[in-house]
N, C-alpha and C positions, 0 to 999 in steps of 0.2 A: 652473585653466584660464584665468582672466582674463588673466594676464600671459604665459602660455606659448603659443607657437604650436603649433597642431596639426600633427603630421607626417602623412604619407600612411599610415604604419603605424597610428597612433593612430586615424585616421579609419576605416580598414578594421576595426579592432577594435570601434569603436563601432557601425559599420554591421552587423557580424556578430552583435551582441547580439540575443537573442530579443525579439519584440514583446510587448506586454502580454497579448495573447490566448494566446500560447505559454506565458508565465509563469503565467497563471491556470490554463491546462490542466494544466501540470506540478504546480502546487500541489494542484489538485482530484484529480488522479490519485494523488498521494502520500497525501492524506487518505482517499480511497476505499480504497486498497490497505491502509492501516493499519487502517481500520475492518473491512474484510473479514477480515484476519488476526486481529483481536481477536475477532470473532464466531466464527471457526473455532476459536480457542483456547478460548473459553468453551464451545463445543458439544462438543468432543472428549471431555472427561471424562464428560459426560452420555451421550453415545453409547456409551462404553465400559461405563458402569454398566448401560445398557439391554441391551447384548449379554451381559454377565455374568449379569444376572438372567434373561434369556431362555434362556441355556444352562443355568442352574441349574433353571429351571422345566421345560425339556425333559428334563433328566436325571431329575428327580423323577417325571415322567410315565412314563418308561421303567421305573422301579423299582417 
């Protein structure tokens, strides 16, 4: 950039870049979303086991 002249198009592109707060917000959202998905992924097998055991217990009560 030191030797090149900025064109009107390049100035518009630079001006349209997100500000630091928008970048931080995007990064934070991505991290939170990933963490939420990880927790859900880890909880799903446990929930399924609990449902299976509950169904098994209910069946044994009926017998």
